[in-house]
Wavefront OBJ file of the C-alpha trace (Angstrom):
o trace
v 69.453 126.841 54.139
v 69.662 123.374 52.573
v 73.457 123.354 52.920
v 73.099 124.186 56.616
v 70.748 121.224 57.108
v 72.851 118.792 55.015
v 76.049 119.387 57.022
v 74.682 118.095 60.383
v 73.188 115.083 58.590
v 76.548 114.226 57.025
v 78.237 114.595 60.391
v 75.662 112.304 61.996
v 76.072 109.682 59.259
v 79.867 109.871 59.561
v 79.696 109.503 63.343
v 77.367 106.490 63.001
v 79.679 104.854 60.442
v 82.786 105.346 62.596
v 80.967 104.134 65.712
v 79.772 101.032 63.864
v 83.288 100.342 62.632
v 84.665 100.566 66.164
v 81.866 98.320 67.435
v 82.634 95.737 64.764
v 86.279 95.985 65.650
v 85.453 95.300 69.311
v 83.400 92.259 68.313
v 86.299 90.909 66.255
v 88.704 91.548 69.125
v 86.502 89.542 71.492
v 86.336 86.554 69.152
v 88.514 83.698 70.479
v 91.467 82.657 68.356
v 90.600 79.190 66.939
v 94.275 78.183 66.948
v 94.592 79.182 70.584
v 91.437 77.213 71.443
v 92.713 74.156 69.559
v 96.035 74.323 71.409
v 94.217 74.651 74.747
v 91.938 71.704 73.926
v 94.984 69.571 73.104
v 96.547 70.506 76.420
v 93.392 69.561 78.328
v 93.162 66.269 76.438
v 96.548 65.196 77.831
v 96.976 63.417 81.161
v 99.059 66.146 82.829
v 100.800 69.459 82.243
v 102.984 71.974 84.088
v 102.459 75.660 84.771
v 102.626 78.505 87.270
v 99.987 78.668 89.952
v 98.333 82.104 89.842
v 95.225 81.650 91.996
v 94.016 79.349 94.757
v 90.351 79.307 95.827
v 90.180 77.321 99.052
v 86.432 77.517 99.644
v 85.402 76.069 96.290
v 88.625 74.028 95.874
v 89.686 75.261 92.471
v 92.954 76.689 91.179
v 94.108 78.712 88.192
v 97.306 77.664 86.436
v 99.095 79.772 83.830
v 100.642 77.759 81.013
v 102.693 78.699 77.968
v 101.081 77.312 74.804
v 102.823 77.207 71.406
v 100.519 78.353 68.593
v 101.508 77.772 64.957
v 101.243 80.782 62.641
v 102.166 80.867 58.925
v 105.323 82.832 58.151
v 104.894 82.894 54.358
v 108.148 81.045 53.694
v 108.589 77.580 52.197
v 104.885 76.842 52.192
v 105.515 73.948 49.812
v 107.101 71.982 52.663
v 104.289 72.538 55.162
v 103.019 68.968 54.636
v 105.663 67.669 57.068
v 104.400 69.974 59.797
v 100.786 68.984 59.155
v 101.728 65.320 59.509
v 103.353 66.021 62.872
v 100.268 67.936 64.013
v 98.019 65.017 63.053
v 100.255 62.537 64.872
v 100.276 64.739 67.961
v 96.473 65.011 67.938
v 96.080 61.211 68.051
v 99.049 60.404 70.304
v 98.068 59.504 73.888
v 101.537 58.736 75.253
v 102.779 61.895 77.075
v 106.437 61.189 76.252
v 105.690 60.673 72.562
v 103.618 63.880 72.519
v 106.569 65.824 73.937
v 108.886 64.354 71.292
v 106.447 65.297 68.520
v 106.118 68.801 69.947
v 109.918 69.128 69.985
v 110.073 68.052 66.330
v 107.420 70.642 65.459
v 109.373 73.379 67.236
v 112.598 72.381 65.464
v 110.807 72.315 62.110
v 109.279 75.734 62.725
v 112.621 77.166 63.845
v 114.238 76.060 60.595
v 111.421 77.656 58.572
v 111.027 74.454 56.565
v 107.345 74.088 57.376
v 106.303 77.585 56.423
v 105.121 78.099 60.014
v 106.561 79.635 63.150
v 105.425 79.301 66.746
v 104.531 82.051 69.145
v 104.208 81.352 72.844
v 101.053 82.638 74.528
v 100.284 82.641 78.251
v 96.919 81.110 79.029
v 95.164 80.961 82.413
v 93.294 77.699 82.903
v 90.769 77.213 85.702
v 90.819 73.729 87.238
v 88.436 72.118 89.701
v 89.768 69.753 92.368
v 88.043 66.409 92.846
v 86.860 65.468 96.339
v 89.852 63.215 97.012
v 92.479 65.500 95.458
v 96.057 64.474 96.224
v 98.665 67.186 96.788
v 102.347 66.255 96.693
v 105.565 68.221 96.977
v 109.058 67.475 95.707
v 110.670 69.739 98.302
v 110.176 69.096 101.991
v 109.861 72.218 104.156
v 112.964 73.081 106.145
v 113.055 71.481 109.579
v 115.374 72.498 112.424
v 116.504 70.901 115.665
v 116.478 72.491 119.123
v 119.710 74.374 118.385
v 118.344 75.866 115.161
v 120.444 73.679 112.890
v 118.945 72.045 109.774
v 117.567 68.656 110.703
v 118.266 65.594 108.600
v 115.442 63.131 108.221
v 116.063 59.463 108.721
v 115.091 56.968 106.045
v 112.147 55.872 108.200
v 110.947 59.476 108.557
v 111.258 60.006 104.803
v 109.160 56.902 104.174
v 106.472 58.210 106.522
v 106.543 61.642 104.862
v 106.321 60.062 101.426
v 103.239 58.015 102.215
v 102.212 56.172 99.062
v 105.512 55.090 97.429
v 103.863 54.981 93.998
v 103.194 58.735 94.017
v 105.832 61.379 93.274
v 107.358 63.444 96.063
v 105.974 63.677 99.574
v 102.528 64.076 101.109
v 101.177 67.633 101.252
v 97.760 69.315 101.410
v 95.621 71.890 99.602
v 96.561 74.618 102.079
v 100.188 74.324 100.906
v 99.238 75.585 97.436
v 100.014 79.260 96.854
v 100.522 81.613 93.903
v 103.791 81.588 91.927
v 104.522 77.943 92.674
v 105.517 75.822 89.678
v 103.183 72.844 89.693
v 102.298 69.798 87.651
v 98.598 68.957 87.523
v 97.118 65.589 86.672
v 93.726 65.646 84.998
v 91.011 63.374 86.325
v 89.528 60.824 83.981
v 86.198 61.993 82.656
v 83.224 59.908 83.692
v 80.502 59.280 81.155
v 77.388 60.995 82.411
v 74.209 58.863 82.296
v 71.754 59.935 79.660
v 68.675 61.515 81.251
v 65.367 59.855 80.436
v 63.655 63.216 80.240
v 65.314 66.247 78.732
v 66.026 68.688 81.530
v 65.401 72.369 81.150
v 68.563 74.509 80.978
v 69.414 76.364 84.149
v 68.561 80.021 84.329
v 71.599 82.248 84.023
v 70.211 85.128 86.055
v 70.725 83.447 89.422
v 74.120 83.725 91.120
v 73.980 80.148 92.383
v 73.309 78.789 88.900
v 76.123 80.890 87.465
v 78.562 79.360 89.935
v 77.353 75.851 89.127
v 77.734 76.416 85.387
v 81.213 77.914 85.865
v 82.278 74.871 87.894
v 81.025 72.536 85.164
v 83.218 74.290 82.607
v 86.421 73.681 84.614
v 88.488 70.583 83.915
v 88.857 68.375 86.987
v 92.229 67.467 88.480
v 93.036 64.460 90.650
v 96.544 65.429 91.792
v 98.818 68.478 92.068
v 102.583 68.130 92.485
v 104.475 71.185 93.755
v 107.666 71.212 91.694
v 109.180 74.469 92.920
v 108.409 77.084 95.523
v 108.194 80.793 94.584
v 111.576 82.436 94.143
v 112.235 85.089 96.773
l 1 2 3 4 5 6 7 8 9 10 11 12 13 14 15 16 17 18 19 20 21 22 23 24 25 26 27 28 29 30 31 32 33 34 35 36 37 38 39 40 41 42 43 44 45 46 47 48 49 50 51 52 53 54 55 56 57 58 59 60 61 62 63 64 65 66 67 68 69 70 71 72 73 74 75 76 77 78 79 80 81 82 83 84 85 86 87 88 89 90 91 92 93 94 95 96 97 98 99 100 101 102 103 104 105 106 107 108 109 110 111 112 113 114 115 116 117 118 119 120 121 122 123 124 125 126 127 128 129 130 131 132 133 134 135 136 137 138 139 140 141 142 143 144 145 146 147 148 149 150 151 152 153 154 155 156 157 158 159 160 161 162 163 164 165 166 167 168 169 170 171 172 173 174 175 176 177 178 179 180 181 182 183 184 185 186 187 188 189 190 191 192 193 194 195 196 197 198 199 200 201 202 203 204 205 206 207 208 209 210 211 212 213 214 215 216 217 218 219 220 221 222 223 224 225 226 227 228 229 230 231 232 233 234 235 236
């Protein structure tokens, strides 16, 4: 009789242990990769970056851009020479010049490819939500095709090109938010962050159970962009 009672208990304990292990595994799987987060933070600390447009939300004026981020992972080889790679990473973290950052990133990729740093890079695709500022500028490098009355491609005069360009200091030609669509290759320019005034009285945190508050909090988490340049239209 005791053996009959012990068997269900053992089965219950085993089931609980396995279930707990799977639950712990799910928690670990949901934990963000710190290296991926660091790489994303570096990207958002730059002045601009390129990616593929995957979503356009016209009502709330935000977009989602997919970027390819290199993440360094140890490969177990030549770890004694990893100091050179660490120096490049430190220089890249403090470098504000976009051109110099690209050169440092190229050196890191070359060093990783040779295996000299004991690290290799894996490319990960990351979707980044971006909020447009009120006076967002949209530009395009490719003018839409224009045809004359006979259906032949129309050539713009220099005066027409100047009018289409608008501000000569900006890249490409004038466009608008409605021209943005998925699968375009774009370059986004991040808006300069404004220092928020310190409140005299500590405000209570917003409640998370209201849909309106959730939307407000989600918008606050998005990095703001001041300009989008359409580099290439979707390939048909």
